[in-house]
C-alpha angles and dihedrals in degrees: 000000000000116000113246119243117244113266112247112240122186124190086251094056100047145046125208112231117210096155132008117254139079117354133210114251117272119249130248114314117265135210090280094070104080098161116031137315111237119212114258114261123230118231108276138193101216137016093257092048090051093053091049093050093073129058111254113252123217106280132174115244092015114191119261118252089252092049092047091051091051088051091048092050091050088050093053089049092050089049088055090054089048091261129191124054093321110074118325119041116135087284112102114269119237111289097024138097117286117246119268116267089240086080088082125085108237134004122280108270108227118223115260110234092197089063099049113105117246094225133020123002104255119244113262094039113141121233120197133180110237100219089180092060142017100271149077116231125215110212131194104226092211132233111002086343091293099129093242110123091006125137142162112278106182143359127208124195113242108162138284123328101347111210119172129013138185130192127215129215087256090064097248115133123210113211124194107218132166090258102045139297116308124215116215131185101218098190094059097027097234133127110239100183151340114229108204119224119252091210116082108236104170131253117343107260141153135239136065098306097041113135122243137059121001120154117026134183139177125231113246091250093049093234095117144035122208118201126182110224118206116216106193110242098004144065113293133221138232110226124206118218126193105227093207097053097026091225132130104251101175146004132208128191119242137163132287121304106357098212097177139020128199138170132223115253091250090048093236096115136041121200126207116194102220102208101187095037094055091233152091122239118210113208123197103232091215108037096023089226112155140206126178129220123198116234106181111136090175095041126247101273113134090037110202089001094063124104092196100086133114120275117167132004138199122205112223109225094209098064104003092241119144120238115211119178122212127194097327085285110075134042108198109208110198124195104208093199093062104018088234120147127203125184131225125189122257127189115204094088098206135107110279136213128155125043136184138171122232118219092265094051097262109154118225117197127183115227106204095192141261127336094173132041093253096049126109130247126264116300148160112239116212109197121183121212094259092055104260113141136209114187111205112198118233132203106243133329121331133181122196135014136208127188129219119253094254090049093239103111135045127204116204121188121224094208100103122179093249134048121286090064122139130212103247149057128260115218120212126194105221096194102047106062090185096056120102120235116259120227113215117193106224140131136015107275091326114207114162119044139185136179111232 
């Protein structure tokens, strides 16, 4: 894999964050802003307050005052129920019934046994975690990986509500479920084991706020897996699994709801993105000592009711810094050595979740859709190492993204952690800017994704 080039950052294009709160206005736009430069948002308590805190920009098909009022009213109601990604979206809250499957757009596409290979799974096959089921699904990405003619080819039971997954060089996939980490032989499409968690995370349930594994990552040498375990209503943990013995060998305390887990390029540190704590926990891979670093470019007001929290991160191999996208407006760049955060402008202007790096260092970020009346629709941001962005519109909310080995194709899962998801993958040609994304029906509320 080619090492990415370091992203260029000029004083006009960034802010240094020493404490959350109001920021000085950014300087003049630079060459990295190819679309538009949204006005900085103030810290907000609720989605509607955040939308109201910035002046509206001219927008086609703007909502009418009546429709905007209705949306603001709904936003206030949602905030009263601890809305947003924290604890009260349209997803069922802990201890309540799960939403009806009709919330999904499109029926679940059953794997076609006639398309399943008789031997080893072909390279380039996609693997998705079916958060709406208890399986992972293998997907033929179609002609030349374009999505055209593609289809699901097989599913393997792994455990309740699988979330994140990671695949090693040996072909074994490690899947974070509500019950434990499933080990799957992706070459033969069979489950080998289920490693139970050492952390007590409550009863096995489904839905956005279920306990159990969320983010998951593999050490560079393949000897350990690190999984973030959500403990509803409390701080979570990162558990260390020995890949040879398939046993939990250590546990480190982290923040609330570890959405994502990443590993430093040298394997010495593990990073948990603590969604409901507005921070990242760095874990020493040997001693399991921890330190927490706040990443809150909009501040922490609103607590659990805020939408403006970290979700996913990627580690830039060139310098080991973490890149955390926020709202299609701000890219938080965290130096884990110092805990210092700088902010670079983004242009998609939409709520964002999954992120991935292409081999050349291009950053891909999934825009899930608007949380305020002036926000843009779902999209995939394609951001080059020097900060230039292309925003590709997507049809409906999406969650996570993976990129092909050659860096030419992005695969975006339609599962989404809230309602409005759809059962499929959107395929984006990263080379041809004129091509339309291809929608491929596959999986049952697919979240995590990997290219085999």
